[in-house]
N, CA, C and O atoms as CSV, one atom per row, in Angstrom:
chain,resi,resn,atom,element,x,y,z
A,1,THR,N,N,123.734,81.419,70.416
A,1,THR,CA,C,124.133,80.321,71.353
A,1,THR,C,C,125.461,80.434,71.581
A,1,THR,O,O,125.843,79.569,72.368
A,2,GLU,N,N,126.402,81.232,71.166
A,2,GLU,CA,C,127.824,81.557,71.522
A,2,GLU,C,C,127.674,82.646,72.938
A,2,GLU,O,O,128.540,82.613,73.812
A,3,GLU,N,N,126.303,83.728,73.047
A,3,GLU,CA,C,126.670,84.315,74.006
A,3,GLU,C,C,125.616,83.282,75.846
A,3,GLU,O,O,125.173,83.560,76.961
A,4,ILE,N,N,125.746,82.408,75.139
A,4,ILE,CA,C,124.597,81.758,75.992
A,4,ILE,C,C,125.815,80.528,77.333
A,4,ILE,O,O,125.806,80.322,78.546
A,5,LEU,N,N,126.659,80.045,76.153
A,5,LEU,CA,C,128.243,79.309,76.812
A,5,LEU,C,C,128.872,80.035,77.788
A,5,LEU,O,O,129.234,81.180,77.516
A,6,ASN,N,N,129.014,79.706,78.571
A,6,ASN,CA,C,130.012,79.854,79.752
A,6,ASN,C,C,130.869,79.157,80.033
A,6,ASN,O,O,130.854,78.157,80.751
A,7,ILE,N,N,132.085,79.862,79.220
A,7,ILE,CA,C,133.373,79.167,79.067
A,7,ILE,C,C,134.200,79.046,80.086
A,7,ILE,O,O,134.909,78.040,80.118
A,8,PRO,N,N,134.298,80.005,81.115
A,8,PRO,CA,C,134.718,79.337,82.418
A,8,PRO,C,C,134.290,78.821,83.529
A,8,PRO,O,O,134.893,78.307,84.471
A,9,GLY,N,N,133.037,79.036,83.297
A,9,GLY,CA,C,132.053,78.098,84.138
A,9,GLY,C,C,132.401,76.704,83.812
A,9,GLY,O,O,132.767,75.947,84.711
A,10,THR,N,N,132.308,76.293,82.525
A,10,THR,CA,C,132.555,74.781,82.049
A,10,THR,C,C,133.748,74.224,81.794
A,10,THR,O,O,133.804,73.013,81.578
A,11,SER,N,N,135.334,75.324,81.771
A,11,SER,CA,C,136.373,75.173,82.505
A,11,SER,C,C,136.132,74.348,83.653
A,11,SER,O,O,135.728,73.193,83.520
A,12,VAL,N,N,136.338,74.830,84.695
A,12,VAL,CA,C,136.105,74.424,86.066
A,12,VAL,C,C,134.930,73.363,86.241
A,12,VAL,O,O,134.926,72.471,87.089
A,13,SER,N,N,134.477,73.474,85.814
A,13,SER,CA,C,133.638,71.856,85.574
A,13,SER,C,C,134.551,70.563,85.111
A,13,SER,O,O,134.544,69.432,85.598
A,14,THR,N,N,135.354,71.088,84.002
A,14,THR,CA,C,135.455,70.389,83.356
A,14,THR,C,C,136.823,69.556,83.840
A,14,THR,O,O,137.179,68.421,83.524
A,15,PHE,N,N,137.515,70.623,84.800
A,15,PHE,CA,C,138.431,70.481,85.528
A,15,PHE,C,C,138.480,69.527,86.688
A,15,PHE,O,O,139.391,68.733,86.919
A,16,VAL,N,N,136.960,69.774,87.657
A,16,VAL,CA,C,136.447,68.958,88.160
A,16,VAL,C,C,136.134,67.111,87.742
A,16,VAL,O,O,136.290,66.080,88.397
A,17,LEU,N,N,135.858,67.264,86.966
A,17,LEU,CA,C,135.739,66.154,86.339
A,17,LEU,C,C,136.850,65.079,86.040
A,17,LEU,O,O,136.863,63.887,86.350
A,18,LEU,N,N,137.945,65.961,85.227
A,18,LEU,CA,C,139.246,65.517,85.107
A,18,LEU,C,C,139.959,65.035,86.401
A,18,LEU,O,O,140.917,64.269,86.297
A,19,MET,N,N,139.522,65.460,87.627
A,19,MET,CA,C,140.086,65.712,88.633
A,19,MET,C,C,140.056,64.325,89.277
A,19,MET,O,O,140.978,63.644,89.727
A,20,SER,N,N,138.531,64.057,89.186
A,20,SER,CA,C,137.413,62.515,89.384
A,20,SER,C,C,138.155,61.128,88.915
A,20,SER,O,O,138.159,59.976,89.347
A,21,SER,N,N,138.837,61.867,87.719
A,21,SER,CA,C,139.386,60.795,86.853
A,21,SER,C,C,140.447,59.938,87.839
A,21,SER,O,O,140.483,58.752,88.168
A,22,VAL,N,N,141.290,61.095,88.153
A,22,VAL,CA,C,142.618,61.023,89.165
A,22,VAL,C,C,142.326,60.718,90.286
A,22,VAL,O,O,143.287,60.134,90.786
A,23,SER,N,N,141.520,60.796,90.956
A,23,SER,CA,C,140.986,60.155,92.878
A,23,SER,C,C,140.399,59.235,92.174
A,23,SER,O,O,139.824,58.618,93.071
A,24,MET,N,N,140.066,58.565,90.954
A,24,MET,CA,C,139.649,57.209,90.457
A,24,MET,C,C,140.535,56.451,90.177
A,24,MET,O,O,140.590,55.296,90.600
A,25,VAL,N,N,141.384,56.988,89.406
A,25,VAL,CA,C,142.971,55.692,89.456
A,25,VAL,C,C,143.556,55.660,91.061
A,25,VAL,O,O,143.791,54.579,91.601
A,26,LEU,N,N,143.732,56.749,91.653
A,26,LEU,CA,C,144.381,56.377,93.107
A,26,LEU,C,C,143.265,55.366,94.122
A,26,LEU,O,O,143.567,54.701,95.114
A,27,ALA,N,N,142.068,55.514,93.546
A,27,ALA,CA,C,141.332,54.377,94.428
A,27,ALA,C,C,141.755,52.975,94.245
A,27,ALA,O,O,141.873,52.082,95.084
A,28,LEU,N,N,141.964,52.970,92.945
A,28,LEU,CA,C,142.099,51.472,92.017
A,28,LEU,C,C,143.836,51.356,92.758
A,28,LEU,O,O,144.147,50.320,93.346
A,29,ALA,N,N,144.408,52.020,92.688
A,29,ALA,CA,C,145.860,51.556,93.457
A,29,ALA,C,C,145.503,51.667,94.241
A,29,ALA,O,O,146.507,51.189,94.767
A,30,ALA,N,N,144.731,51.947,95.280
A,30,ALA,CA,C,144.598,51.669,97.007
A,30,ALA,C,C,144.081,50.410,97.127
A,30,ALA,O,O,144.085,49.881,98.238
A,31,ILE,N,N,143.665,49.875,96.241
A,31,ILE,CA,C,142.685,48.364,96.448
A,31,ILE,C,C,143.314,47.628,96.117
A,31,ILE,O,O,143.240,46.490,96.580
A,32,GLN,N,N,144.526,48.096,94.830
A,32,GLN,CA,C,145.507,47.167,94.586
A,32,GLN,C,C,146.557,46.230,95.544
A,32,GLN,O,O,147.130,45.141,95.506
A,33,LYS,N,N,146.424,47.278,96.329
A,33,LYS,CA,C,147.687,47.617,97.761
A,33,LYS,C,C,146.947,46.794,98.621
A,33,LYS,O,O,147.716,46.003,99.167
A,34,GLY,N,N,145.623,46.617,99.026
A,34,GLY,CA,C,145.133,45.840,100.258
A,34,GLY,C,C,144.708,47.028,100.865
A,34,GLY,O,O,144.381,46.750,102.019
A,35,LYS,N,N,144.547,48.320,100.616
A,35,LYS,CA,C,144.847,49.362,101.443
A,35,LYS,C,C,142.932,50.215,101.426
A,35,LYS,O,O,142.723,51.267,100.821
A,36,LEU,N,N,142.112,49.655,102.000
A,36,LEU,CA,C,140.827,49.741,102.372
A,36,LEU,C,C,140.411,50.838,102.596
A,36,LEU,O,O,139.372,51.207,102.048
A,37,PRO,N,N,141.170,51.745,103.545
A,37,PRO,CA,C,140.776,53.065,104.124
A,37,PRO,C,C,140.496,53.551,102.745
A,37,PRO,O,O,139.501,53.695,102.036
A,38,LYS,N,N,142.350,53.830,102.614
A,38,LYS,CA,C,142.265,54.774,101.285
A,38,LYS,C,C,141.433,54.278,100.247
A,38,LYS,O,O,141.196,55.176,99.438
A,39,MET,N,N,140.839,53.079,99.923
A,39,MET,CA,C,140.005,52.910,98.630
A,39,MET,C,C,138.912,54.278,99.111
A,39,MET,O,O,138.685,55.285,98.441
A,40,ARG,N,N,138.469,53.999,100.190
A,40,ARG,CA,C,137.639,54.549,100.480
A,40,ARG,C,C,137.266,56.136,100.582
A,40,ARG,O,O,136.248,56.770,100.305
A,41,PHE,N,N,138.666,56.525,101.151
A,41,PHE,CA,C,138.536,57.982,100.603
A,41,PHE,C,C,138.784,58.282,99.532
A,41,PHE,O,O,138.317,59.385,99.252
A,42,TRP,N,N,139.497,57.661,98.495
A,42,TRP,CA,C,139.301,58.013,97.152
A,42,TRP,C,C,137.781,57.879,96.137
A,42,TRP,O,O,137.259,58.592,95.281
A,43,LEU,N,N,137.463,56.610,96.754
A,43,LEU,CA,C,136.231,56.385,96.005
A,43,LEU,C,C,134.907,57.462,96.701
A,43,LEU,O,O,133.743,57.444,96.302
A,44,SER,N,N,135.406,58.291,97.733
A,44,SER,CA,C,134.132,59.064,98.013
A,44,SER,C,C,134.686,60.216,96.780
A,44,SER,O,O,134.228,60.624,95.713
A,45,ALA,N,N,135.803,60.445,97.508
A,45,ALA,CA,C,136.225,61.549,97.088
A,45,ALA,C,C,135.815,61.635,95.451
A,45,ALA,O,O,135.070,62.532,95.057
A,46,THR,N,N,136.255,60.829,94.724
A,46,THR,CA,C,135.682,60.935,93.228
A,46,THR,C,C,133.955,60.864,93.058
A,46,THR,O,O,133.399,61.407,92.104
A,47,ALA,N,N,133.065,59.981,94.314
A,47,ALA,CA,C,131.979,60.635,93.870
A,47,ALA,C,C,131.420,61.983,94.182
A,47,ALA,O,O,130.517,62.529,93.548
A,48,LEU,N,N,132.199,62.587,95.481
A,48,LEU,CA,C,132.403,64.060,95.506
A,48,LEU,C,C,132.197,64.755,94.574
A,48,LEU,O,O,131.124,65.285,94.284
A,49,LEU,N,N,133.623,64.853,93.775
A,49,LEU,CA,C,133.546,65.526,92.289
A,49,LEU,C,C,132.745,65.352,91.231
A,49,LEU,O,O,132.364,66.122,90.349
A,50,GLY,N,N,132.547,64.221,91.456
A,50,GLY,CA,C,131.316,63.590,90.251
A,50,GLY,C,C,129.812,64.242,90.462
A,50,GLY,O,O,128.948,64.493,89.622
A,51,SER,N,N,129.822,64.475,92.294
A,51,SER,CA,C,128.334,65.385,92.393
A,51,SER,C,C,128.474,66.414,92.255
A,51,SER,O,O,127.394,66.963,92.473
A,52,ILE,N,N,129.691,67.562,91.834
A,52,ILE,CA,C,130.425,68.636,92.211
A,52,ILE,C,C,130.065,68.605,90.409
A,52,ILE,O,O,129.390,69.551,90.005
A,53,PHE,N,N,130.344,67.938,89.754
A,53,PHE,CA,C,130.149,68.457,88.165
A,53,PHE,C,C,128.793,68.283,87.820
A,53,PHE,O,O,128.319,68.973,86.917
A,54,VAL,N,N,128.010,67.338,88.501
A,54,VAL,CA,C,126.595,67.233,88.266
A,54,VAL,C,C,126.065,68.443,88.900
A,54,VAL,O,O,125.206,68.878,88.133
A,55,GLY,N,N,126.151,69.115,89.817
A,55,GLY,CA,C,125.338,69.945,90.071
A,55,GLY,C,C,126.200,71.656,88.773
A,55,GLY,O,O,125.580,72.648,88.389
A,56,PHE,N,N,127.343,71.383,88.561
A,56,PHE,CA,C,127.453,71.933,87.467
A,56,PHE,C,C,126.763,72.382,86.535
A,56,PHE,O,O,126.342,73.528,86.379
A,57,GLN,N,N,126.586,71.101,85.635
A,57,GLN,CA,C,125.846,70.872,84.777
A,57,GLN,C,C,124.207,71.316,84.872
A,57,GLN,O,O,123.625,71.839,83.922
A,58,MET,N,N,123.411,70.952,86.482
A,58,MET,CA,C,122.001,71.118,86.693
A,58,MET,C,C,122.417,73.117,86.486
A,58,MET,O,O,121.696,73.825,85.783
A,59,TYR,N,N,123.166,73.458,86.942
A,59,TYR,CA,C,122.765,75.163,87.161
A,59,TYR,C,C,122.752,75.604,85.557
A,59,TYR,O,O,121.942,76.374,85.040
A,60,GLU,N,N,124.172,74.723,84.712
A,60,GLU,CA,C,124.101,75.223,83.311
A,60,GLU,C,C,122.828,74.641,82.700
A,60,GLU,O,O,122.756,74.871,81.493
A,61,PHE,N,N,121.941,74.041,83.137
A,61,PHE,CA,C,121.261,73.633,82.085
A,61,PHE,C,C,119.927,74.496,82.543
A,61,PHE,O,O,119.046,74.782,81.732
A,62,HIS,N,N,119.858,75.036,84.512
A,62,HIS,CA,C,118.988,76.527,84.354
A,62,HIS,C,C,118.864,77.390,83.656
A,62,HIS,O,O,117.878,77.934,83.160
A,63,GLU,N,N,120.387,77.620,83.566
A,63,GLU,CA,C,121.047,79.024,82.822
A,63,GLU,C,C,120.602,78.770,81.048
A,63,GLU,O,O,120.414,79.698,80.262
A,64,PHE,N,N,120.533,77.754,80.811
A,64,PHE,CA,C,120.595,77.896,79.066
A,64,PHE,C,C,119.063,77.769,78.933
A,64,PHE,O,O,118.531,78.193,77.907
A,65,ALA,N,N,117.910,76.895,80.462
A,65,ALA,CA,C,116.507,77.700,80.053
A,65,ALA,C,C,116.010,78.745,80.401
A,65,ALA,O,O,114.846,79.034,80.124
A,66,LEU,N,N,117.007,79.703,81.248
A,66,LEU,CA,C,116.572,81.014,81.348
A,66,LEU,C,C,116.361,81.715,79.879
A,66,LEU,O,O,115.354,82.200,79.364
A,67,GLU,N,N,117.812,81.563,79.374
A,67,GLU,CA,C,118.111,82.137,78.136
A,67,GLU,C,C,117.486,81.973,76.860
A,67,GLU,O,O,117.537,82.821,75.969
A,68,GLY,N,N,116.816,80.728,76.770
A,68,GLY,CA,C,115.546,80.262,76.080
A,68,GLY,C,C,116.206,78.771,75.287
A,68,GLY,O,O,115.683,78.050,74.437
A,69,LEU,N,N,117.340,78.695,75.856
A,69,LEU,CA,C,117.979,77.567,75.178
A,69,LEU,C,C,117.396,76.287,75.415
A,69,LEU,O,O,117.638,76.100,76.608
A,70,THR,N,N,116.797,75.336,75.008
A,70,THR,CA,C,116.469,74.256,75.324
A,70,THR,C,C,116.103,73.015,74.163
A,70,THR,O,O,116.490,73.275,73.024
A,71,PRO,N,N,115.471,71.838,74.335
A,71,PRO,CA,C,115.654,71.259,73.414
A,71,PRO,C,C,114.699,71.061,72.670
A,71,PRO,O,O,114.744,69.991,72.062
A,72,ARG,N,N,113.407,72.023,72.398
A,72,ARG,CA,C,113.019,72.307,71.376
A,72,ARG,C,C,113.277,73.832,70.617
A,72,ARG,O,O,112.586,74.266,69.696
A,73,THR,N,N,114.109,74.326,71.061
A,73,THR,CA,C,114.684,75.809,70.758
A,73,THR,C,C,115.517,75.783,69.235
A,73,THR,O,O,115.913,76.844,68.751
A,74,ASN,N,N,115.679,74.818,68.725
A,74,ASN,CA,C,117.072,74.337,67.815
A,74,ASN,C,C,117.470,73.408,67.570
A,74,ASN,O,O,117.134,72.636,68.469
A,75,LEU,N,N,118.456,72.549,66.321
A,75,LEU,CA,C,119.447,71.586,66.302
A,75,LEU,C,C,119.990,71.612,67.499
A,75,LEU,O,O,119.717,70.877,68.448
A,76,PHE,N,N,120.920,72.637,67.438
A,76,PHE,CA,C,122.041,73.062,68.715
A,76,PHE,C,C,121.475,72.237,69.817
A,76,PHE,O,O,121.859,71.202,70.362
A,77,GLY,N,N,120.087,73.282,70.030
A,77,GLY,CA,C,119.579,73.025,71.640
A,77,GLY,C,C,119.582,71.435,71.591
A,77,GLY,O,O,120.425,70.822,72.246
A,78,SER,N,N,118.803,70.879,70.947
A,78,SER,CA,C,117.924,69.489,70.975
A,78,SER,C,C,119.384,68.627,71.276
A,78,SER,O,O,119.576,67.782,72.150
A,79,THR,N,N,120.268,69.103,70.321
A,79,THR,CA,C,121.781,68.023,70.244
A,79,THR,C,C,122.562,68.258,71.513
A,79,THR,O,O,123.002,67.351,72.219
A,80,PHE,N,N,122.646,69.058,71.656
A,80,PHE,CA,C,123.617,69.681,72.989
A,80,PHE,C,C,123.229,69.387,74.300
A,80,PHE,O,O,124.121,69.218,75.131
A,81,LEU,N,N,121.772,69.275,74.714
A,81,LEU,CA,C,121.343,69.151,75.826
A,81,LEU,C,C,121.169,67.438,76.094
A,81,LEU,O,O,121.276,66.767,77.120
A,82,THR,N,N,120.853,67.079,74.682
A,82,THR,CA,C,120.600,65.722,74.669
A,82,THR,C,C,121.938,65.044,74.949
A,82,THR,O,O,121.898,64.095,75.733
A,83,LEU,N,N,122.915,65.328,74.516
A,83,LEU,CA,C,124.481,64.773,74.836
A,83,LEU,C,C,124.727,64.869,75.639
A,83,LEU,O,O,125.104,63.835,76.190
A,84,THR,N,N,124.751,66.203,76.484
A,84,THR,CA,C,125.581,66.628,77.849
A,84,THR,C,C,124.367,66.016,78.877
A,84,THR,O,O,124.691,66.133,80.059
A,85,GLY,N,N,122.814,65.282,78.629
A,85,GLY,CA,C,122.147,65.390,79.643
A,85,GLY,C,C,122.227,63.805,79.634
A,85,GLY,O,O,121.750,63.265,80.633
A,86,PHE,N,N,122.637,63.172,78.880
A,86,PHE,CA,C,123.081,61.511,78.511
A,86,PHE,C,C,124.420,61.409,79.652
A,86,PHE,O,O,124.439,60.535,80.519
A,87,HIS,N,N,125.643,62.560,79.483
A,87,HIS,CA,C,126.617,62.585,80.172
A,87,HIS,C,C,126.403,62.129,81.652
A,87,HIS,O,O,126.757,61.291,82.481
A,88,GLY,N,N,125.254,63.681,81.371
A,88,GLY,CA,C,125.313,63.827,83.223
A,88,GLY,C,C,124.551,62.240,83.884
A,88,GLY,O,O,124.856,61.740,84.968
A,89,ALA,N,N,123.676,61.759,83.047
A,89,ALA,CA,C,122.561,60.601,83.230
A,89,ALA,C,C,124.018,59.758,83.965
A,89,ALA,O,O,124.186,59.423,85.137
A,90,HIS,N,N,124.951,59.587,82.744
A,90,HIS,CA,C,125.842,58.529,82.960
A,90,HIS,C,C,126.540,58.554,84.295
A,90,HIS,O,O,126.767,57.578,85.011
A,91,VAL,N,N,126.976,60.342,84.619
A,91,VAL,CA,C,127.816,60.651,86.063
A,91,VAL,C,C,127.257,60.002,87.301
A,91,VAL,O,O,127.701,59.342,88.241
A,92,THR,N,N,125.812,60.581,86.806
A,92,THR,CA,C,124.881,60.274,88.081
A,92,THR,C,C,124.837,58.947,88.444
A,92,THR,O,O,124.569,58.502,89.560
A,93,LEU,N,N,125.150,58.261,87.317
A,93,LEU,CA,C,124.555,56.769,88.131
A,93,LEU,C,C,126.035,55.737,88.218
A,93,LEU,O,O,126.170,54.544,88.490
A,94,GLY,N,N,127.149,56.955,87.805
A,94,GLY,CA,C,128.757,56.141,88.112
A,94,GLY,C,C,128.792,56.378,90.077
A,94,GLY,O,O,129.068,55.438,90.823
A,95,ILE,N,N,128.516,57.537,90.496
A,95,ILE,CA,C,128.313,58.342,91.498
A,95,ILE,C,C,127.314,57.219,92.640
A,95,ILE,O,O,127.642,57.113,93.822
A,96,ILE,N,N,126.162,56.493,92.086
A,96,ILE,CA,C,125.633,55.856,93.073
A,96,ILE,C,C,126.457,54.728,93.040
A,96,ILE,O,O,126.871,54.428,94.160
A,97,TRP,N,N,126.879,53.919,92.030
A,97,TRP,CA,C,127.819,52.985,91.920
A,97,TRP,C,C,129.155,52.716,92.888
A,97,TRP,O,O,129.571,51.712,93.466
A,98,LEU,N,N,129.623,54.079,92.787
A,98,LEU,CA,C,131.087,54.389,93.426
A,98,LEU,C,C,130.615,54.132,95.071
A,98,LEU,O,O,131.192,53.333,95.808
A,99,TRP,N,N,129.481,54.953,95.466
A,99,TRP,CA,C,129.200,54.977,96.968
A,99,TRP,C,C,127.950,53.744,97.483
A,99,TRP,O,O,127.101,53.787,98.374
A,100,SER,N,N,128.227,52.917,96.692
A,100,SER,CA,C,127.335,51.376,96.868
A,100,SER,C,C,128.758,50.741,96.898
A,100,SER,O,O,128.673,49.793,97.679
A,101,ILE,N,N,130.091,50.828,96.385
A,101,ILE,CA,C,130.784,49.915,96.337
A,101,ILE,C,C,131.684,50.160,97.850
A,101,ILE,O,O,132.246,49.253,98.463
A,102,VAL,N,N,131.650,51.770,98.301
A,102,VAL,CA,C,132.298,51.996,99.644
A,102,VAL,C,C,131.003,51.727,100.590
A,102,VAL,O,O,131.340,51.392,101.726
A,103,PHE,N,N,129.859,51.783,100.420
A,103,PHE,CA,C,129.117,50.864,101.313
A,103,PHE,C,C,128.919,49.577,101.850
A,103,PHE,O,O,128.484,49.127,102.910
A,104,ALA,N,N,129.409,49.082,100.703
A,104,ALA,CA,C,129.584,47.427,100.580
A,104,ALA,C,C,130.638,47.205,100.785
A,104,ALA,O,O,130.847,45.997,100.666
A,105,SER,N,N,132.220,48.228,101.277
A,105,SER,CA,C,133.556,47.818,101.745
A,105,SER,C,C,133.755,47.506,103.377
A,105,SER,O,O,134.625,46.940,104.039
A,106,PHE,N,N,132.337,48.254,103.708
A,106,PHE,CA,C,132.379,48.198,105.191
A,106,PHE,C,C,131.761,46.986,105.477
A,106,PHE,O,O,131.845,46.567,106.632
A,107,LYS,N,N,131.100,46.284,104.562
A,107,LYS,CA,C,130.230,44.998,105.066
A,107,LYS,C,C,131.181,44.228,104.874
A,107,LYS,O,O,130.898,43.143,105.383
A,108,GLY,N,N,132.668,44.208,104.167
A,108,GLY,CA,C,133.173,42.683,104.085
A,108,GLY,C,C,132.996,42.451,102.534
A,108,GLY,O,O,133.811,41.634,102.105
A,109,LYS,N,N,132.204,42.923,101.659
A,109,LYS,CA,C,132.148,42.339,100.479
A,109,LYS,C,C,133.133,43.350,99.116
A,109,LYS,O,O,132.793,43.460,97.938
A,110,VAL,N,N,134.096,43.826,99.628
A,110,VAL,CA,C,135.356,44.219,99.007
A,110,VAL,C,C,136.859,43.649,99.150
A,110,VAL,O,O,137.232,43.752,100.318
A,111,ILE,N,N,137.639,43.191,98.469
A,111,ILE,CA,C,138.826,42.600,98.398
A,111,ILE,C,C,138.130,40.947,98.321
A,111,ILE,O,O,138.871,39.968,98.240
């Protein structure tokens, strides 16, 4: 399984996810200062970065399957894919939630 893991790709994906944390902090700071347009920008950036992360994860899962690593392959495959799959689902729900906040802010439902 060591040959299957793409450390450079995973490193970029992790960096993207960490930058989404930074943009989320900037969105929080903006709304705390009452700067709605900046909050929208940073929440949108966070959602976009999260989407890029999920795209990386989907690509990696596809590559794993092509190499023969599936949840049925072995204990590593089932554990790794289940844990990272749940994380991907968590990020996906977060993206949906972020967009709902951005859209609600245009209807005056934020602040």
